[in-house]
C-alpha positions in Angstrom: -53.4 -19.0 57.6 -55.6 -16.7 59.7 -56.5 -16.7 63.3 -60.1 -16.6 62.4 -61.9 -18.6 59.7 -61.3 -17.0 56.2 -63.1 -18.4 53.1 -60.5 -16.6 51.0 -57.6 -18.4 52.8 -59.4 -21.7 52.2 -59.5 -21.0 48.4 -55.7 -20.2 48.5 -55.1 -23.6 50.1 -57.4 -25.4 47.7 -55.7 -23.6 44.8 -52.4 -25.1 46.0 -53.9 -28.6 45.9 -55.4 -27.9 42.5 -51.9 -26.8 41.1 -50.2 -29.9 42.5 -52.9 -32.1 41.1 -52.6 -30.3 37.7 -48.8 -30.7 37.7 -49.0 -34.4 38.6 -51.2 -35.0 35.6 -49.1 -33.2 33.1 -46.6 -35.4 31.0 -44.4 -32.4 30.0 -43.5 -31.3 33.5 -42.0 -33.5 36.1 -43.0 -36.8 34.2 -40.9 -39.0 36.5 -41.8 -37.3 39.8 -45.1 -36.7 41.7 -45.5 -33.9 44.1 -47.1 -34.2 47.6 -47.8 -31.7 50.3 -48.4 -31.1 54.0 -50.8 -28.3 55.1 -50.8 -26.7 58.5 -52.7 -23.8 59.9 -50.6 -20.9 60.9 -53.5 -19.2 62.7 -51.7 -15.8 61.8 -49.8 -16.4 65.0 -46.0 -16.6 65.3 -45.9 -19.2 67.9 -48.3 -21.6 66.2 -46.6 -21.0 62.8 -43.1 -21.6 64.3 -44.1 -25.0 65.8 -45.8 -26.1 62.6 -42.7 -25.1 60.6 -40.4 -27.0 62.8 -42.5 -30.1 62.5 -42.4 -29.8 58.7 -38.7 -29.3 58.2 -37.9 -32.0 60.9 -40.3 -34.5 59.6 -42.0 -35.1 62.9 -45.5 -36.4 63.0 -48.4 -34.3 64.4 -52.0 -34.7 64.5 -54.2 -32.2 62.6 -52.2 -32.1 59.5 -53.5 -32.4 55.9 -51.0 -34.7 54.2 -50.9 -35.9 50.5 -47.9 -37.7 49.1 -49.1 -39.1 45.9 -51.3 -36.5 44.3 -54.7 -37.9 45.3 -57.4 -36.2 47.1 -57.0 -34.9 50.8 -57.2 -37.4 53.3 -55.6 -38.7 56.5 -52.8 -41.0 55.5 -50.6 -43.1 57.8 -48.2 -41.2 60.0 -44.9 -40.7 58.1 -41.7 -38.9 58.9 -41.5 -36.9 55.7 -39.3 -33.8 55.5 -40.6 -30.9 53.5 -37.8 -29.3 51.4 -39.8 -26.2 50.6 -42.4 -24.2 52.4 -45.0 -22.2 50.6 -46.3 -19.4 52.9 -46.8 -17.5 55.1 -49.4 -14.8 54.0 -48.5 -12.4 56.7 -45.2 -10.5 56.5 -44.7 -10.5 60.3 -45.1 -14.2 60.5 -42.9 -14.7 57.5 -40.0 -12.8 59.0 -40.1 -14.8 62.2 -40.2 -18.1 60.3 -37.3 -17.2 58.1 -35.2 -16.2 61.1 -35.7 -19.7 62.4 -35.2 -21.5 59.0 -31.7 -20.0 58.6 -29.9 -23.0 59.9 -32.0 -25.5 57.9 -31.4 -23.6 54.5 -35.0 -24.5 53.5 -36.5 -22.2 50.9 -39.7 -20.3 51.6 -42.1 -18.9 48.8 -44.6 -16.5 50.0 -47.7 -15.7 48.0 -48.9 -12.7 50.0 -46.1 -11.3 52.3 -45.0 -8.0 50.8 -42.9 -6.3 53.4 -39.8 -4.6 51.8 -37.7 -6.0 54.7 -38.0 -9.5 53.1 -36.1 -8.2 50.1 -32.9 -8.3 52.2 -31.1 -11.3 50.8 -28.3 -11.0 53.4 -30.8 -11.6 56.2 -33.3 -13.8 54.3 -31.2 -15.7 51.6 -33.7 -18.5 51.4 -36.8 -16.3 50.8 -38.6 -15.9 47.5 -42.1 -14.7 46.8 -44.7 -14.3 44.0 -46.0 -11.3 45.6 -44.4 -7.9 44.7 -42.5 -6.1 47.3 -44.1 -3.1 49.1 -41.4 -0.9 47.6 -43.3 -0.9 44.4 -46.7 -0.7 46.0 -45.5 2.4 47.9 -44.0 4.0 44.7 -47.4 3.5 43.1 -49.3 5.0 46.0 -47.0 7.9 46.0 -47.6 8.5 42.3 -51.4 8.0 42.9 -51.8 10.7 45.5 -49.7 12.9 43.4 -51.8 12.3 40.4 -55.0 13.6 42.0 -53.2 16.5 43.7 -53.6 15.0 47.2 -50.5 16.6 48.9 -51.9 16.2 52.6 -52.8 12.6 53.5 -53.4 10.6 56.6 -51.3 7.4 56.8 -52.4 4.7 59.3 -51.3 1.1 59.6 -51.5 -1.9 62.0 -48.6 -2.5 64.4 -46.6 -4.9 62.3 -43.3 -5.2 60.2 -45.5 -4.9 57.1 -47.1 -1.6 58.0 -44.0 -0.1 59.6 -41.7 -0.7 56.6 -44.4 0.3 54.2 -45.2 3.5 55.9 -41.6 4.4 56.5 -40.9 3.9 52.8 -44.0 5.8 51.7 -42.9 8.8 53.7 -39.6 8.7 52.0 -41.0 8.1 48.5 -43.8 10.7 48.8 -41.3 13.7 49.4 -40.1 13.8 45.9 -43.9 14.3 44.7 -44.5 17.0 47.3 -46.8 14.8 49.3 -46.9 15.1 53.2 -48.4 13.0 56.0 -51.0 15.0 57.9 -50.5 12.4 60.6 -49.2 8.8 60.9 -50.6 6.4 63.4 -50.1 2.7 64.3 -52.8 0.7 65.9 -52.5 -2.8 67.5 -53.9 -6.0 66.1 -57.2 -7.0 67.7 -58.3 -3.3 68.4 -59.5 -2.5 71.9 -62.0 0.3 72.3 -59.2 2.5 73.7 -57.0 1.8 70.6 -60.1 2.6 68.4 -60.7 5.9 70.3 -57.1 6.9 69.8 -57.2 6.2 66.1 -60.5 7.9 65.5 -59.5 10.9 67.5 -56.5 11.3 65.1 -58.7 10.9 62.1 -61.2 13.4 63.2 -58.6 16.0 64.4 -56.6 15.7 61.1 -57.5 18.0 58.3 -57.0 15.3 55.6 -59.9 13.5 54.0 -57.7 11.1 52.1 -56.4 8.1 54.3 -53.9 5.4 53.3 -54.3 2.3 55.4 -51.7 -0.4 55.6 -53.6 -3.2 57.2 -55.3 -6.5 56.7 -58.9 -7.4 56.1 -59.5 -8.5 59.5 -58.7 -5.1 61.1 -61.1 -3.1 59.1 -64.5 -4.1 60.5 -64.0 -2.4 64.0 -62.5 0.7 62.5 -65.4 1.0 60.0 -68.0 0.4 62.7 -66.5 3.1 65.0 -66.4 5.5 62.0 -70.1 4.9 61.5 -70.9 5.4 65.1 -69.2 8.8 65.1 -70.8 9.7 61.7 -67.7 10.5 59.9 -68.3 10.8 56.2 -66.6 11.8 53.1 -63.4 9.8 53.6 -61.4 8.7 50.7 -59.9 5.4 51.5 -56.7 4.3 49.8 -56.3 0.5 50.5 -53.1 -1.4 50.6 -53.0 -4.4 48.6 -53.7 -6.5 51.8 -57.4 -5.4 51.6 -57.8 -3.7 48.2 -60.1 -6.8 47.1 -61.5 -7.6 50.4 -65.1 -7.9 49.0 -66.4 -9.3 52.3 -66.4 -5.9 53.8 -68.9 -4.4 51.3 -72.0 -6.1 52.6 -71.9 -4.2 55.9 -69.7 -1.2 55.1 -70.4 -0.4 51.5 -71.7 3.1 52.2 -68.4 3.9 53.8 -66.2 2.2 51.2 -67.7 3.5 48.0 -65.0 5.2 46.0 -62.1 3.4 47.7 -59.0 3.1 45.6 -56.3 0.5 46.0 -53.6 -1.3 44.2 -54.3 -5.0 43.8 -51.9 -7.6 42.7 -52.2 -9.0 39.1 -55.5 -10.8 38.5 -55.7 -14.0 36.6 -58.7 -13.9 34.1 -59.2 -17.6 34.7 -57.4 -20.6 36.0 -58.9 -23.4 33.9 -60.4 -26.1 36.0 -60.1 -24.3 39.3 -63.7 -23.4 39.7 -64.8 -27.0 39.2 -62.2 -28.0 41.7 -63.4 -25.6 44.4 -67.1 -26.6 44.1 -66.5 -30.3 43.8 -66.4 -30.7 47.7 -68.9 -33.3 49.1 -69.7 -34.1 52.7 -68.8 -37.6 52.1 -65.0 -36.9 52.2 -64.6 -33.6 54.0 -66.1 -34.4 57.4 -62.8 -35.5 58.9 -60.8 -32.6 57.4 -60.7 -29.7 59.8 -60.4 -26.9 57.3 -63.1 -28.2 54.9 -65.3 -29.3 57.6 -65.3 -25.8 59.3 -65.9 -24.1 55.9 -68.8 -26.5 55.1 -70.6 -26.1 58.5 -70.2 -22.3 58.5 -71.4 -22.0 54.9 -74.6 -24.1 55.3 -75.0 -23.5 59.0 -75.3 -27.2 59.8 -73.3 -29.9 61.6 -71.5 -32.8 60.1 -71.5 -36.2 61.8 -68.1 -37.0 63.4 -66.8 -33.5 62.4 -63.4 -32.5 63.7 -64.5 -28.9 63.8 -65.1 -27.2 67.1 -65.3 -23.5 66.1 -68.5 -21.6 65.7 -68.5 -18.2 64.0 -72.2 -17.7 63.6 -74.9 -16.4 65.9 -76.2 -19.8 67.0 -74.4 -22.3 69.3 -72.6 -24.9 67.3 -74.3 -27.8 69.0 -77.8 -26.2 68.3 -77.3 -26.6 64.6 -79.2 -29.3 62.7 -77.2 -32.1 61.0 -76.2 -31.7 57.4 -78.5 -33.4 55.0 -75.7 -34.6 52.6 -77.5 -32.8 49.7 -75.7 -29.3 50.2 -74.3 -28.0 47.0 -71.9 -25.0 46.7 -73.6 -24.0 43.4 -76.6 -23.1 45.5 -74.9 -20.4 47.6 -72.5 -17.6 47.2 -69.2 -17.8 49.0 -66.0 -15.9 48.8 -64.4 -19.4 48.6 -66.0 -20.3 45.3 -65.8 -16.7 43.9 -63.2 -16.9 41.0 -63.8 -13.4 39.6 -61.0 -11.9 41.6 -58.2 -14.5 41.4 -55.2 -12.4 42.6 -53.8 -14.1 45.7 -55.0 -17.4 44.4 -53.0 -16.7 41.2 -49.9 -16.1 43.4 -50.3 -19.4 45.1 -50.6 -21.0 41.7 -47.3 -19.4 40.5 -45.6 -20.3 43.8 -46.4 -24.1 43.2 -45.3 -23.8 39.6 -42.0 -22.2 40.6 -41.2 -25.2 42.8 -42.2 -27.5 40.0 -40.1 -25.8 37.4 -37.2 -25.7 39.7 -37.5 -29.4 40.3 -37.9 -30.0 36.5 -34.7 -28.1 35.9 -33.1 -30.2 38.5 -34.2 -33.5 36.6 -32.7 -32.2 33.4 -29.2 -31.6 34.9 -26.4 -33.3 33.0 -23.6 -34.9 35.1 -20.5 -32.9 34.5 -22.3 -29.8 33.6 -24.3 -29.4 36.9 -24.1 -26.2 38.9 -22.5 -27.8 42.1 -19.0 -28.8 43.0 -17.1 -30.5 40.1 -20.1 -30.1 37.8 -22.3 -32.5 39.9 -26.0 -32.6 39.9 -28.6 -33.0 42.6 -30.6 -36.2 42.9 -34.3 -35.2 42.3 -35.4 -37.9 44.6 -32.9 -37.2 47.3 -31.8 -33.7 47.3 -30.9 -31.0 49.9 -33.2 -28.0 50.3 -30.3 -25.6 49.5 -29.9 -27.4 46.2 -33.6 -26.8 45.3 -33.1 -23.1 46.4 -30.4 -22.7 43.8 -32.7 -23.9 40.9 -35.6 -21.8 42.2 -33.3 -18.6 42.1 -32.6 -19.3 38.4 -35.9 -20.4 37.2 -38.1 -18.5 34.7 -41.3 -19.8 33.4 -44.8 -19.0 32.0 -48.0 -19.3 33.9 -51.3 -19.0 32.0 -49.5 -17.0 29.3 -47.6 -14.7 31.7 -43.9 -14.7 31.9 -42.8 -15.1 35.4 -39.3 -13.6 36.3 -37.6 -12.7 39.4 -35.0 -10.1 40.5 -31.9 -11.3 42.1 -33.3 -10.7 45.6 -36.1 -13.2 44.8 -38.9 -10.6 44.2 -41.1 -10.8 41.0 -41.5 -7.9 38.6 -44.3 -5.9 40.0 -47.5 -5.2 38.3 -50.7 -3.9 40.1 -54.1 -3.2 38.9 -55.7 0.0 40.3 -59.2 -0.9 41.5 -62.0 1.3 42.5 -64.8 0.1 44.7 -68.1 1.0 42.8 -71.7 0.5 43.7 -73.8 -1.2 41.1 -77.4 -0.1 40.7 -78.6 -3.1 42.8 -76.2 -2.1 45.6 -73.7 -4.9 45.1 -69.8 -4.2 44.8 -68.2 -3.9 41.5 -64.4 -3.8 41.6 -63.6 -1.9 38.6 -60.1 -1.7 37.2 -59.4 1.9 36.5 -55.6 1.8 35.9 -52.5 -0.1 36.4 -49.0 0.3 37.7 -46.1 -1.7 35.7 -42.8 -1.5 37.3 -41.2 -2.8 34.2 -42.0 0.4 32.3 -40.2 3.7 32.3 -41.0 5.8 35.4 -43.0 8.4 33.4 -45.2 5.7 32.0 -45.4 3.3 34.7 -48.8 4.6 36.2 -51.8 4.7 33.8 -55.2 6.0 35.3 -58.5 6.4 33.6 -59.9 9.2 35.6 -63.3 9.2 33.8 -64.2 5.8 35.0 -63.7 6.4 38.7 -66.6 6.6 41.2 -65.9 9.0 44.0 -67.1 8.8 47.6 -68.7 12.4 47.3 -69.5 14.2 44.0 -68.0 13.5 40.5 -64.5 14.4 41.1 -61.6 13.9 43.4 -61.8 15.7 46.8 -59.3 18.2 47.6 -56.7 17.3 50.3 -54.0 19.9 50.8 -52.3 21.8 53.7 -51.9 24.9 51.5 -53.4 25.9 48.3 -51.3 25.8 45.2 -49.3 28.9 44.5 -50.4 30.3 41.3 -47.9 31.5 38.7 -46.6 34.9 39.6 -45.8 33.8 43.1 -43.4 31.4 44.8 -43.6 29.0 47.7 -42.4 30.3 51.1 -41.9 27.4 53.7 -43.4 27.7 57.1 -40.8 27.2 59.7 -41.2 24.1 61.7 -44.0 22.8 59.5 -44.0 20.0 56.7 -43.0 21.1 53.2 -46.7 20.9 52.0 -47.6 23.7 54.4 -46.4 27.1 53.0 -47.4 30.6 52.1 -47.5 32.1 48.6 -45.4 35.2 48.2 -45.7 37.3 45.0 -42.6 37.6 42.9 -40.4 40.6 43.6 -40.2 43.4 41.1 -38.5 42.3 37.8 -39.1 38.6 38.5 -41.7 36.0 37.3 -42.8 32.4 37.8 -44.7 30.7 35.1 -45.6 27.5 36.8 -47.7 26.4 39.8 -46.0 26.0 43.1 -42.7 27.5 41.9 -40.0 27.3 44.5 -38.2 30.5 43.2 -38.9 33.4 40.8 -36.6 33.9 37.9 -35.4 37.3 37.0 -36.4 38.7 33.5 -33.6 39.6 31.1 -32.5 43.2 30.7 -34.7 43.6 27.6 -37.9 42.1 29.3 -40.1 42.9 32.2 -42.9 41.0 34.0 -46.5 41.4 33.1 -49.1 42.5 35.7 -49.6 38.9 36.7 -45.8 38.4 37.0 -46.1 35.1 35.1 -44.6 36.1 31.8 -41.6 38.4 30.7 -42.7 40.9 28.1 -40.4 43.0 25.9 -39.9 46.4 27.8 -41.3 49.5 26.4 -38.8 51.4 24.2 -38.9 55.1 25.0 -37.2 58.0 23.2 -38.5 61.4 21.9 -40.2 60.4 18.8 -41.5 62.5 15.8 -44.8 60.6 16.1 -45.7 61.7 19.7 -47.2 65.1 20.6 -44.2 66.6 22.3 -41.8 65.5 19.6 -44.2 66.8 16.9 -44.8 70.2 18.7 -41.0 70.7 19.1 -40.3 69.7 15.5 -42.8 72.3 14.2 -41.5 75.0 16.3 -37.9 74.3 15.2 -38.9 74.3 11.5 -40.9 77.5 12.1 -37.9 79.1 14.0 -35.6 78.2 11.1 -38.1 79.6 8.5 -38.5 82.8 10.4 -34.7 83.1 10.6 -34.3 82.5 6.8 -37.2 84.9 6.2 -35.4 87.7 8.1 -32.3 86.8 6.2 -34.1 87.3 3.0 -35.5 90.6 4.2 -32.0 91.8 5.0 -30.6 90.6 1.8 -33.4 92.4 -0.1 -32.9 95.6 1.9 -29.2 95.2 2.2 -28.4 98.7 0.8 -31.0 100.5 3.0 -29.5 102.7 5.9 -30.9 100.6 8.8 -29.2 97.4 7.4 -26.0 99.0 6.6 -25.9 100.7 10.0 -26.1 97.3 11.8 -23.2 95.6 10.2 -25.1 93.7 7.6 -22.4 91.1 7.0 -22.5 90.0 10.7 -26.3 90.3 10.6 -26.4 87.8 7.5 -24.1 85.4 9.3 -26.0 85.7 12.6 -29.4 84.9 11.0 -27.9 82.1 9.0 -26.4 80.5 12.2 -29.7 81.1 14.1 -31.5 79.1 11.4 -28.9 76.3 12.0 -29.5 76.6 15.7 -33.3 76.0 15.2 -32.4 73.0 13.0 -30.1 71.4 15.5 -33.1 70.8 17.7 -34.3 68.2 15.1 -31.1 66.1 15.9 -32.5 65.6 19.3 -35.7 64.0 18.0 -35.9 60.4 16.9 -34.2 57.2 18.0 -30.7 57.8 19.1 -27.8 56.0 17.6 -24.0 56.3 18.2 -23.4 58.4 15.1 -26.4 60.6 15.8 -25.1 61.2 19.3 -21.6 62.0 18.1 -23.1 64.6 15.7 -25.7 66.0 18.0 -23.7 67.5 20.8 -20.9 69.1 18.6 -23.5 70.5 16.2 -25.3 72.2 19.1 -22.0 73.5 20.6 -20.5 74.9 17.4 -23.8 76.4 16.2 -24.3 78.3 19.4 -20.6 79.3 19.4 -21.1 80.8 16.0 -24.1 82.8 17.1 -22.6 84.2 20.3 -19.3 85.0 18.3 -21.3 86.9 15.9 -23.0 88.8 18.6 -19.7 89.4 20.3 -18.3 90.8 17.0 -21.3 93.0 16.6 -21.0 94.4 20.1 -17.4 95.1 19.4 -18.2 96.8 16.2 -20.6 99.1 18.0 -18.0 100.1 20.6 -15.4 100.6 17.9 -17.8 102.7 15.8 -18.6 104.9 18.7 -14.9 105.3 19.6 -14.0 106.0 15.9 -16.2 109.2 16.1 -13.9 110.6 18.7 -10.9 112.8 17.6 -7.7 111.0 16.8 -9.4 107.5 17.1 -8.2 104.7 14.7 -10.3 101.9 16.3 -12.1 101.0 13.3 -9.0 100.7 11.2 -7.9 97.8 13.5 -11.3 96.0 13.6 -12.4 96.2 9.9 -14.7 93.5 8.1 -11.7 91.0 7.8 -11.1 91.3 11.5 -14.7 90.9 12.3 -15.0 87.6 10.3 -11.7 86.4 11.9 -13.0 87.0 15.2 -16.2 85.0 14.6 -14.3 82.0 13.2 -11.6 82.3 16.0 -14.3 82.1 18.6 -15.9 79.1 16.8 -12.5 77.4 16.3 -11.9 77.0 20.0 -15.3 75.3 20.4 -14.4 73.0 17.5 -11.2 72.1 19.1 -13.0 71.3 22.4 -15.4 69.1 20.5 -12.8 67.2 18.6 -10.8 66.5 21.8 -14.2 65.2 23.3 -15.0 62.9 20.3 -11.4 61.5 20.2 -11.2 60.8 23.8 -14.8 59.6 25.1 -17.4 60.5 22.6 -21.2 60.6 23.2 -23.0 57.3 22.4 -26.4 55.7 22.6 -27.3 53.7 25.8 -30.3 51.7 27.0 -31.2 53.1 30.4 -33.4 51.2 32.8 -32.5 53.1 36.0 -35.5 55.5 35.9 -38.2 53.0 35.2 -37.6 49.2 35.4 -40.3 48.3 32.9 -39.0 50.8 30.3 -35.9 51.0 28.2 -35.0 54.7 27.6 -32.7 55.0 24.6 -30.8 58.1 25.2 -27.5 59.8 24.3 -25.0 59.8 27.0 -22.3 62.4 27.0 -19.5 59.8 27.4 -17.3 62.5 29.0 -19.1 64.8 31.4 -16.1 67.0 31.3 -16.3 67.4 27.5 -20.1 68.2 27.7 -19.7 70.8 30.4 -16.7 72.3 28.7 -18.9 72.9 25.6 -21.6 74.5 27.7 -19.0 76.4 29.6 -17.4 77.9 26.6 -20.7 79.1 25.4 -21.3 80.7 28.7 -17.9 82.4 28.6 -18.7 83.8 25.1 -22.1 85.0 26.4 -20.6 86.7 29.4 -18.1 88.5 27.3 -20.9 89.6 25.0 -23.0 90.7 27.9 -20.1 92.7 29.4 -19.3 94.5 26.1 -22.9 95.3 25.5 -23.3 96.7 29.1 -20.2 98.9 28.2 -22.0 100.2 25.0 -25.3 101.0 26.8 -24.9 104.7 26.7 -24.5 105.0 22.8 -27.1 107.0 20.8 -30.5 105.2 20.8 -31.2 105.0 17.1 -27.9 103.7 16.2 -27.1 101.6 19.3 -27.7 97.7 19.2 -26.2 97.2 22.6 -29.4 97.2 24.7 -31.0 94.7 22.4 -27.9 92.5 22.6 -28.0 93.0 26.4 -31.6 92.0 26.6 -31.2 88.9 24.4 -28.2 87.9 26.6 -30.2 88.1 29.6 -32.8 86.0 28.1 -30.0 83.5 27.0 -28.7 83.3 30.5 -32.0 82.9 32.1 -32.8 80.0 29.7 -29.6 78.2 30.2 -29.4 78.9 34.0 -32.8 77.4 34.3 -31.8 74.5 32.0 -29.1 73.1 34.1 -31.1 71.9 37.2 -33.9 70.8 35.1 -31.7 68.9 32.8 -30.0 67.0 35.5 -33.3 66.1 37.4 -35.7 65.3 34.4 -35.7 61.5 33.4 -35.9 59.9 30.1 -37.1 61.5 27.0 -38.1 64.7 28.8 -34.3 65.4 29.4 -34.1 65.7 25.6 -37.3 67.7 25.4 -35.9 70.2 28.0 -32.6 70.5 25.9 -34.6 71.3 22.8 -36.8 73.7 24.7 -33.6 75.5 25.9 -32.1 75.6 22.4 -35.3 77.0 20.8 -36.1 79.5 23.8 -32.5 81.0 23.6 -32.6 81.0 19.8 -35.9 82.8 19.7 -34.7 85.2 22.3 -31.6 86.2 20.2 -33.8 86.3 17.0 -36.6 88.5 18.2 -34.6 90.8 20.5 -32.1 91.7 17.8 -34.0 91.6 14.4 -37.7 91.9 15.2 -37.9 95.7 15.6 -35.4 96.1 12.5 -37.7 93.9 10.2 -40.8 95.8 11.6 -39.2 99.1 10.5 -38.0 97.8 7.2 -41.3 96.3 6.2 -44.0 98.5 8.0 -42.3 101.8 8.6 -40.1 102.3 5.5 -40.1 106.1 6.2 -37.9 105.5 9.2 -35.4 103.7 7.1 -33.3 106.6 6.2 -29.8 107.9 7.1 -31.1 111.0 9.0 -33.2 108.8 11.3 -30.4 106.3 11.8 -27.8 109.0 12.7 -30.2 111.0 14.9 -29.3 111.0 18.5 
């Protein structure tokens, strides 16, 4: 068992004898057979264990062996050469591996109740191995899930120098990666720790930044580690115990202050094994003094010396030979011992199941029917004279129930794993209470395999789990940026780039928002982008709308004045028909500005630009015709001139519509080839969708503006030629001034239009339309209306004709 005396190990041994005794007394299990046993001390030492194993499988006699072949109580029987067809043990994984490699040629099955190394699951290397102890592969998965559950991504991992710890730590490092857990350090220390080894281990722990330590070790290695931790005054450590010491209650009495809050996965506990407690305490000095295991336990427990005792070990303070003789009245009910404590029947329960596994395999062997057997030609094995490999066959296929639990095995001989998550809690009286705070069941789906009741856990410090991370979590709105050359748990948090979001903690990458959405300020949510266009409901849109309507009303008012006073000399002298058309078209120009306000659509865009181009073409064509009339009228006063004959009212109207028809043709070609349309523009501001009308064909747009410019240039040139006509009759200087304003507005418009973003581009366009329209309206008609309304005495033929 162990190199040093262990009351727990003695309880495991006694549990085996109890199970054998119980089976031998049953009438439904192996009624024709009785089980016997040989018990040898492995001392947790490979050479000692190997010597004992070879004696068992070869049937060679040896002193110091506990033997029972008929189910009776332990005692020394006559020396017999009995071969053991099955071995139950060893507790240590390292010893078990060594023994199995030696058992290969014997084909003797071995059932371990405490060896958990993953390496033992390899059936190619260890085909004769089975166990009632779950493989460390399951424990490691549970541990990885445990540290992940509490957000411990930065943990220290230490273990004893053994196959058990090496395989477990290697597997943990592989398993923990998928949960984002990293090892702050890994350290192996030798069995039987020297001061130098202790100093190396404690230096690693102190220098490490992790307060959470997973320790894959045995109970016997913990006292020197804890003693050194106390000497160095290291506190606040969160111990995570492997199953080998998760229930080692003997550590509590001396190190309870350091182990409070310890968490660990312990193998399944049996609530009760009926009759075991009575069996354990039924020991009496009268029949144990010649049994080394029991004699040593008895003398250590009661600190006395049995007569003729075969025990020569002393673990107490006093010398063995200084002890007083035992009185013979000692009773285990009067003292507490880990041996008789049946509140934590975990490994003992595994021993119990291991014995029943062998018994049920033998029972299946006895029920074999000749001709239907599992061996060559349907033969069966002889239950009283069988080969070890034949027993192994039945053990591999045996399923049974023990204390109401169904016991099943995988093909590799491992049982289905179930662990209790235990928490070391201090009772008010200072004693230890191993509280079950959760469980891990490997038979359940992965997402439901680990259950933890956080509220029942007692922590080493405070009322909540301590933090153990290399880097704090990256909040939503940022992403993880790995640090080169460091573990994946060590990283920097980088804010998401513009237009990207992350909505979960520790996001590895940020996701780009769709075209219609944009990140909020925290960059953890995509929000619908702000829709922008020149609306009637905003101040600029409202002001421009009012000005457009006012301009149209003024134009119509002037038109009404001219219609009312159409027969007066002033109106007649200024070509009243063209004046009427010009005023009407100016009113249209003002109203065209309204088409640029509101949410753009494809049809609105296709109507907006042609309406603008055609309305201004009409106005400039009218001005061009009026300027031509002025020139013709002046020339018609010269002797022999027939100019007005060739430019009468019909020709004037025709010139207006001809000038406009060219613009209409340009607009039709534009609309038929690549018409204007609505577009969502995000180039100016990423968080805003600007709904705008794009011209479609830039050539078409600039042709419309260019044609208006050509008409305006012709009008300005003709007005300039008519600048010397008589003042009272001459409109040329007003037309010239209005054209200068027109050019000033639209020449300024071009660079501002190109450089202004979003809805302000539209506002600039509307302003240009209104400014040029007001320039034409007031320069040409304001003075005339003033004379007609306020100075009617000047509205006569004499004044109009006066030079």
